[in-house]
N, C-alpha and C positions, 0 to 999 in steps of 0.2 A: 353533348348535344345538351340532353337534357339540362342539365344545371343551367347552361345559358339561357334556354328558352323560358326556365321558369324565372331566374331573374331580368331577362331583360325581353321577354314576350310582348308582358303588357305594354312596357313603355315604349316599343318600339309600332305596336298597333296606336297606341295616343298618340305618338308623334305624326305615323302615316296618316290619321284620320286629322288634326291639326292642319296638316299642309295640302292634301285633299279637301277639306272644309274650304280654306282658304281661297283654294282656284276656283273652288266651286263658287263662291259668293263673289269672284271677281268679274268671272265670263255670266253667273247667271243671279245677279242680286236678286231677282224677282223671286226665286225659289229659297232664298234664304227667311223670308216668313215664315212659308210653308215649314221646314226646318226647324226655326228656331222652339218650338214646345219639346224637341226631343232634347236641345239641351236643358230647357229650364225644367224637366222635371228629375232632372240628374241631381241638378246646384240646389231644387228646393228640399230634394232627398238627401242631401248632406246636410242644407241647413236646420233640418230637422233630428239629425244626428248630433251635430257638434256640440247644440245647446247642453243636452245631459252629458255628453262627453267632457265638456268644458268644465262642468259641476262635478262632475263625480272624480274625474283626475286632479283637480286642483286638491278640492275636498279630501279626496283618500290619500293622496300624497302627505299633507299635512299630518291628518291624523295618523295616519300608518309610521310616523317618524319616530324613531327612539329618540330623538335629541330635539328639542325646540329650537334650541341656539342653531342646530343646523338648515333648518327652517329658515330662519332668520336670514342666515347667512348666504344661502343659496338666493334666494328674493334680494336680498341687498346688490351681492355680484353683477345680478341678473338687470337691474334697474340700473346701476352704474355704464354699463356696458352699453344698454340701448342707448342712455345720453350723450355717450362719447362717439359712440360709432355713427349717430345721427349728428354731432355737430361737425365730424369729420366729412361726412358727406355731404353735406351743407356747406362747408369751405372747399371742397374739390370742384361743387358744381359753380360757386361761386367763381373761381379762376377759368373755368372752361367757358364762361358766359362773359366775361372780360376778354377772354381772346378771340372767342367766334359768336359774338353776340346774332341773338334770331333773329330780332328786325333789324335791318340795315339804314330804312328811311321810315321816318314817322307816315303812318297812315293819312290820309287826307280826309274820307269819308266812312263814317262807324255807324253801324247800325246799333240801336238803343233797344233795351229789353228791363221792364219792369223787376224790381228786387224784391222780393218776399219780405217778410216779416221773421226776426230770428230771436231767438230769448234772450235777457237781460244777464249780464256777465254773474250775477249771481246764483242765474236760475241754470247758467251752464257749468256752476260749480255743483250745483246739488245734481245735477243730471252726469258730473262725472263720476261720482262716486254711488249713486242710488237711483231705485228704478220708486216709485209710488207707491206699489206695493209686492207682493210676491209672485202674483200671476204676472208682474210687470218684468218679472226677472227671465220669465220664460222666452225671451225672442231673442235672436242674433242683433236684433238693435239697442240690445241692451248688454251687450259682450262686459264691459268694463264694470257695471254694476255686479252682474252677473259673479264677476271675477272676483271682485271683492269681498261678495256674502259669500264665495264657496272659500277664500283665505279664511275668513273670520269662523266658518263652519267647521272647517278645518282645525283648525286651533281651538276650538271648542271641542268637538269628539275626542282629541288629543290629549286633551285634561280631563273630560269626563271618563273614558274608558280605556284611554290607550291605545298605542297600535295594535294588539290583539282584542279588543274591542268590539261588538258586532256591529258597531256602525263603520270604523275601519275596515272590517272584515267585509261589508254588505258595499260600501262604498268602491273598494278595488275587483269585487265581482261584477258591477254595475258596466264598471271602465272595459271590461274584458271581452262582456255580451256588447257593447257598442262597438269596440276595433271589430270585433267577428261580424258583424252588422254591414262595417266599412268595405270588408276583403269581399261582401258579397257584392256591395255596390259598384266597387272596382269594375265587376265582368261588364257593365253596362257604358264605363266609361270611354270607351273609343266612337260610339255611336254618339252621344254626348257631345264630344270635343267636335268632332265633324260636323254637327249643328251649330255650335256656340263661336265655331271660329267662321264660318260660312258667313252668319249674322256680322260678325265684329268688321270684317270685311267688305260687305254688300254695304254697312254703315259707314264707314270711315275711311273705305278707299278714295274716293274724291278728295275729302280733306285732306289727308295726309299727302298727295301729290298735289295739293293746292298750295294756299299763302302758308300752310303749320308745316311745311315741309322741312323748313330747314332748322324748325326747332328739333322735328324730328329725328334728323339727319345726326343732330348732335345726342338727343338723350337715351336713344335706341340701343347704338353703339357704348355708351358709356356704360350702361346697366349691364351689359354682356362680358363688358372689359371688367368689371368690375367683380363679377360672378366668377372670372377665371381667374384673379388676381387679387383682388383683397379677402375674397373667402378662403383661400388656399395661404392666405399668409394667418388669418384667425386660426384654420384648424392646424398648422403649425405651432403655432404659439400655445394652443389649446391641449393637442395631441401628440406633441413632440414630432419625430422623426415620421413617424406613418399614418400623422394625423392629415395631410394631405389625399395619401393615398387611401383611406379611409375615407374622408369625405368625398371626394370625387367618384368613388364606388356604388356610395346610398344617396345624392341631392338629386339625380337625375328625377328621381320620382315627385318630390315635392315642387322642384321647378317646373316640370312640365302641369303639374297637378296646378299649379298654383295661375299658371299661364293660361290654363284651358279654363280656370274657374275666373280667374279675376276677383280672388276673395281668398286674405288668409286666414279667415275662420274656416273654410272649406279646406284648407291646405291641411289643417291639425292633424285629422289623421294618418297623412301620408307623412308628414313630420315625424310623430310619435313612431312610425313604424318605424323609419329611417333610423330615428336614434336607437329604438329598440335592436337592430339589425347591427349597427355600430358598436354597441355596448355601456351606451351611456348608461347612466343608474334612473332608477324608472323614477323615484322622486325626483332627481333634477331634470328629467325629461317632462315629466307631468306637471312642474311648472313652470319652465321656461317658457316652452311651447306655445301653452296658451295666454300666458302673459305678454310672449312677442306679438301673438296676435294680433294684438290691441294696441301694445306700446313700441314694436320694433320696426320704424318704418323709414329705415335707409330712403328705399326708392320715391318713399314720399316728401322727404327732405332735398332730394333730387327735385321733384316735380314742383315743390313749392318755390326753390331759386330760379326756376326756368319760368315760371310764372312771369315771377316779380320783374324779370330781367325782359321777359317778351311785354312786357307793360310798359316798361321803361322805354324801350324801343316805338311801341306804337304812341306813346305821346309825346317822342321825341325830348325825355329826360335823361342826363347824363348818370351814365353808369357806374359812379365812383366815388370816394372818400370812405376814410378811416370809421367813421360813425354809420353810414351806410351796411356797412357787412358785419357790424355789429348788432345791429337794428335787424337785419335782414337773419343772422344765424339763430337769436332769440326768437324771431316769428316761426323758423322754420321748424326749430326744435317742439316748439311749443304746439304748433296747429299740426305736425305729425306725430309727434311721440304720444300728446296728453290728450288734441282733440279727435284722435281716430278710435278713441272708446268711445265719443259720445255718440248716441243716433243721429243721423245725419252732419257724421264730424268732418268729413270732406269737403261738403258743400259749405260750412261755417269754417271751417279753417281758409275757404276761398272769400269768404267775405270779409274774414281777418283781415287778409292781406287787403284787399282792397281800400277796406274801409283806414287802414293805419297809411298807405302809402298812396292811394289814389282817393281821396274822400268825393274830390270834385268832381270828379269821373266816372262816380259809382256805379251809375245804370249801363256805361258803355264798358267799364272793366271787369267786370263781374260776369256777364257772359262769355268773355274771351277767356278768363283764367278756368270756367268750367268746361270750357270745349276744352282747352290744353288737359286739364285733369283727364277727361275721358280720353282724349287719345293716347296719353301716356299711360294710362291703366295697365293692362297687362304687364309690361315691363317693371314699372313699378311694383305691382303685386308679387312680382316674380322674388324682386332683390329683397321685399319686405317678408315675403312666407317663407322662402327657401332659407334667408338667411338667419333664421330663427332657429333651422337645425344646427347652423355652424357655431350659433353664441351656445350651443349647448357644451362643444367643444370647450370652451372656453370658463366657462362654471364647471364643469367636471373638472380643468385644472385645478382651480382655485379650492374645491370643497372635498376631491379625491386624491387630490396628488397630482408631482407632474406625470408619475409612471400609470394613470389610471388606465390608458388606452391599452397596452402591453399586457397590463393585468389581466384587461376585458379579453382580449384575443387570446390568450394562454387558456383564458378558462371556457371560451365559447370552443377551441378545440380541443381541449379535455372531453367535451361533453359530443 
């Protein structure tokens, strides 16, 4: 009983808080505004922790590696996996949109909304890789530039002092401290999740039940089907016969955390804990998971295709053609995998979609795309963030060998 309570007590409390918060937001939406600060406190605290955690975990993992070649191999397999799964997710959603179009008849009257200014493509490329100065890196809004800087600093520390140098040891110590701080914050999580879900249902309940209901009826079930079919397949490919069981035992915490916070970044600590409990090598987990928080966006690929199909239906444009699917795949992968790391990347991705497909209807299409993005954010983040943990199985398979999970389980049993 003590083991069950230790492993699942917090998860049960989080799930109960999410459900009761949703009911509260539906029945008493006016109370959601009063409760909202309780959830925002938790999210702000998590964001304060994840910036130093991402920096220390990535830089420390690379600095502490005995082989620079191994670091390059982990990173190469990781990025390739992100791109491949993103393409597969986009293809799957395209086929579903063909079978179940979200808008059956064109809309006759549409509200318009002004579109803000966005940076030129060259500036977007600069923002993709860098921040203006070191202070600019110290923000969750510059996660991808922070990751690039952390990777470079990790290699520099490895070359300068090696895995036993003071910088490598110091970064490892900082990571351990941050993980302990995360464990302290999780005791407050049920209260925060109650407030967060009360606000979500109060804000979006009427919209979900209205014109966007058909799109949500496709998107939400797809995410949960994906969670219980594709994720086990990836775990089986990466971890062998015991991969599915190991994944299912540990994925609940990151999945619920991502649903509650709607943030891949805020889910990094839960993913790292799940990877550690599974037996994933520290250097693999501390590279794959922070990278995944900004680059592994299968749920966002789903969302991108849904937005395009929705707007095609709104404007009465046929959703067909071989050239169309190629264009959609390229836009989905780029806007989800690449743009996710840029400050304001979600809204920039929607702006790119509207610019490419609906330039003459920009002022109408853009607010519709943003609305859909807000409505699908919780399950999309769940697929994005919980999938980061699952990808560590595949990366471990290519870096540790096919029997890595069996060895990890034997070592855990021995201790």
